[in-house]
N, C-alpha and C positions, 0 to 999 in steps of 0.2 A: 789461275788467278783475276786473271782479265775477263775469262769467259764465267766467272762465278759473279762478277761485276756486270757482266751485262744481261746475264738473267736476274739479276736483282732488279736494275732499273726498268727492266722491261716489264717486271712483276709491279711496279711502284706504278708504272704507266697505264698499265690494265685497270689496276687498281684504284686509281685515279680516277679513270674513264667511267668505270662501274658507278663511283658516286654518281657522278654527274650523269649517266644514265637515267640511274633510279630517280633523281630530281626531276630529270624530264618525263619519267613515265608517271608521275606524281600529278605533276601539271596537266599533263595529258588527260588522267585521268579526271582530276579535276575541273574538267571543261568537258569531257565525256567523248573527248575526240578519238577518233580510232588511228593511229598510225601503223604505217607499213611501209618498210626497206626496201628498195629495189636494188639488187645485185646482180651486176653478168663483166663479163667483159667487155672490153671495147665493142660495138658496131652492132651488140645483139637484137637492137630495138627498143632500147630502155624507153626512148622519148615518144619514140610515135608508139608505143603500149601506151604511153603513161598519157599523151593525148588524146587519144584514143577513146582512152578509158576515162576521163574527163568529160569528154563529149557525150558518152553513151550512161552515164551515171548523173547529167545532170537535170538536176531538179528534182533528183533524189538524195543527192549527195550532195555538200558542199564544200570542196576541194580547196586544199592550200597545197603550195610544193617549195620544198627545198630542195633545190639544185646543188647536188656538186660536184665540182670539174676540178683540173690541176689549173688550168687557164680558160679565157673567155668564157661569154654571156650566150654563147649559141644557142645551147640546149634551152636557158632559161629566158631566151628571145620567141622560141618556139611554144615555151608554155605558157608565157605573156598573151600570146597571141589568143589563147580561148579565155582570158579574160578571168582569169584565178592569180589571186595572190600570191606571188613568188617570191622569195630570198634566193640570192644568188650565195654559194658560198665558193670560193678561190681557194683552193690547198696550197697552190704555188709549189709543186713536187711531191707534196705527200700523197700517200696511193689510197686513201680514205680520208670518212669525214668522220671527227670524233663527237663526242657526245658534248663536250664543252662549245665545240661549234655549233653543233645543233642547238644545244640550248639557248643561245646568242640568237639564232635563227628564229626561235620558236618566239622569242621575247619579239619581234617584230612582226610576226603573225596576227591577224585578229581572230585567236582562240574558240572567244566567243559567238562568232558568226561561222565557224567553221564545225562539219562533222568529221572531216578526215585531213590527214597530214599525208604526202608522198613524197617520201626523202629518197631522191635519185641519187645513189651512189656515184662515187668515183668508180672508173672504169677498171675493173679487174676481179680477180675469183680468186684471191688470195688475202689481201689486207683487210680488206672491209668485215671478213667473217668474224673476227676476234676481237671487235669492237663493238659492243651493244650502241645502243642509241636514244633507248625508252622506246623503240617502238613494241608494236603489241606482234606482228611479225617480221621475220624476211621472207622478202619471195626471189628467190633463185631464177634467172630468166636466162635460157640457151637457146641461141637458133641454131638453126638445121646446120645453116653453112659453116657450125664451128665444127662438126663432127662429134659423134656419140659416144666416146672415149672420154669426156671432160669431165661426166658425174665422177669417173674412177681415179682420174686425175688430182682431182681439186675436190676434196671428199669434203674439205670442212664446212663449208659453206651449203651443201646440200643437205649434210647432216643437221647442221640449226636451221636450215628452212621451213618455213609452214606448206610453203605451197613452191610449185616450180613450174613457170611456163616453158613453154615450149614453141618459140615464136619461129616464123616465118616458112610453116608447113607450106605455104603458096609454092615455094623453091623446089619441094620434094618432086624428083624425078630422075630420069637416068644421069646429069650432070650432077646431082648431089647425093653423097650415098650417104644415110643419115636412118640409122635402124629407133624408130619411136621406141617401139616396146621395147628394146636392148635399154634405152634409158629410162625407162620407168622401173624396168625391175632393177636397175643400179639402183637409183636412187629408193627404192622401196627397201632395198637390202640394208642403205645406210640408216633408214629414217622411215621407221613403219606407218608414222602418222601423215605426212607426206601429202600434199593434195597436188596431182596434177591438171593443167588444162593446155593442151593444145591446140593455139590460136595464131591466124596470120593477122600481124597490126594492120599490116597493108591494106587488104580484103574486109578486113573485120569478122575470117570466120574464126568460131569457138569465143569470140571475145565477150558472148551474152552470157555463157555460163561464168566466166571469169568477174563480170561486173556485177550477178548476180549473189555470186559469193560476198563481192565485196557489201554491197546493200545489205545483206543480212548481219554481217559483222558489227555494219556500224549502227544498225538497229539494237544488237544485243551492248553494245558500249553506252548508248545511250541511255537502255534498259538497267544496265548494271551501274 
């Protein structure tokens, strides 16, 4: 009986979240703003990817950021250094952002002046997979230092992501045993439409292709 009650409570939470996510999606669509939800484990390089993306698309994409963390605004300060609007959400222990939290953050962003909103979710490969936020796409980020078994171990987020970024390829070598081809194949088996970019946020290798993909999606959002 207790298990049934827990399942019902979980269903209600997800149902309420889905309503807020639909509201967020409508709001973003009304303003023609393209939104990405960046999901990864801690230390994958989400913030470094985000800052480099903002810099490389400057002039083509007017970006805003929603920064999610359990505590502190360390990452938000790094984003603020790029001179784009940022809203910080501290979850105080929760392992993911909710659509309601994102909705409140969207109200604080100048959506009329933006082309894209990047949501940097809490570092976690499990919880964020189940919670839609109103984004156009999830972006799963995996660094080579984490090992090439993560797609198989945490399939939900990779199955639902439109993009996989394999980051920190500058580390590849004898000290880091990571099979890029294996990860590509594993992700494709879960999700045939997933698009993979192999990048180094530190050196900039491969980031141009990723940024062009964003610029194309922004144009589509504005046209649609």
